[in-house]
C-alpha positions as CSV (number, residue, x, y, z in Angstrom):
1,M,0.0,0.0,0.0
2,W,2.8,2.4,0.8
3,K,4.5,1.7,-2.5
4,S,1.4,2.7,-4.5
5,F,0.8,5.8,-2.2
6,C,4.4,7.0,-2.9
7,L,3.9,6.6,-6.7
8,A,0.6,8.5,-6.6
9,A,2.0,11.3,-4.5
10,G,5.0,11.6,-6.8
11,I,2.9,11.7,-10.0
12,F,0.6,14.2,-8.4
13,A,3.5,16.5,-7.4
14,C,4.9,16.3,-10.9
15,I,1.6,17.1,-12.6
16,L,1.0,20.0,-10.2
17,G,4.5,21.3,-10.9
18,V,3.9,21.3,-14.6
19,E,0.6,23.0,-14.2
20,L,2.2,25.8,-12.1
21,L,4.9,26.2,-14.8
22,L,2.2,26.7,-17.5
23,I,-0.1,29.2,-15.7
24,D,0.8,32.6,-14.0
25,S,-2.2,32.8,-11.7
26,A,-5.5,31.1,-11.0
27,L,-8.9,32.6,-10.1
28,V,-10.5,30.5,-7.3
29,L,-14.2,30.9,-7.1
30,P,-16.2,30.1,-3.9
31,V,-18.3,26.9,-4.0
32,Q,-21.2,28.6,-2.2
33,G,-22.3,32.2,-2.4
34,G,-20.2,33.6,0.5
35,G,-17.3,35.9,-0.5
36,G,-15.7,36.9,-3.7
37,P,-13.2,35.2,-6.0
38,H,-9.6,34.9,-4.8
39,T,-6.5,35.1,-7.1
40,F,-3.8,32.5,-6.4
41,T,-0.3,33.2,-7.6
42,A,2.4,30.6,-6.9
43,P,5.9,31.7,-5.9
44,D,8.7,31.3,-8.5
45,W,10.3,28.4,-6.7
46,A,7.1,26.3,-6.3
47,P,6.9,24.6,-9.8
48,W,10.5,23.5,-9.8
49,T,10.3,22.2,-6.2
50,L,7.2,20.2,-6.9
51,L,8.7,18.7,-10.1
52,S,11.9,17.7,-8.3
53,V,10.2,16.3,-5.2
54,G,7.8,14.4,-7.4
55,A,10.6,13.0,-9.6
56,V,12.6,11.8,-6.6
57,T,9.5,10.2,-5.1
58,V,8.7,8.3,-8.3
59,M,12.3,7.2,-8.4
60,Q,12.0,6.1,-4.8
61,F,9.0,4.0,-5.9
62,V,11.4,1.9,-8.0
63,K,13.7,1.3,-5.1
64,L,11.0,0.3,-2.5
65,P,10.9,-3.5,-2.0
66,S,8.0,-5.4,-3.4
67,R,5.4,-6.8,-0.9
68,G,6.8,-9.7,1.2
69,G,10.3,-9.8,-0.3
70,S,13.6,-8.1,-0.6
71,P,14.4,-6.1,-3.7
72,Q,16.0,-8.0,-6.6
73,P,19.6,-7.1,-7.4
74,F,20.1,-5.2,-10.6
75,H,22.2,-7.0,-13.2
76,G,22.8,-4.4,-15.9
77,R,24.6,-5.2,-19.1
C-alpha cells in the first residue's frame, strides 16, 4: 500500500508542478455564495520544487521492496 501511495504522491506532485509552470495565476471561485473570488499566484520556486520532489518520489518507488520480499539485485549489461 505504501508503495502505491508513494507513486501516486510523486505523480501528483509532478503534474501540479507542470501546471504551475504553465499558468501565471488562477482565479479561485467560492463553492457557495459567500465571499468573492480569490486570485492564487504561486511563488517562483514552487513549480521546480514540486517537479523535483515528485521525480525523486517516483524514483524512490522503483527502489522500494515489493510486498513480502527483498528487492531484486540489478544485473545491468
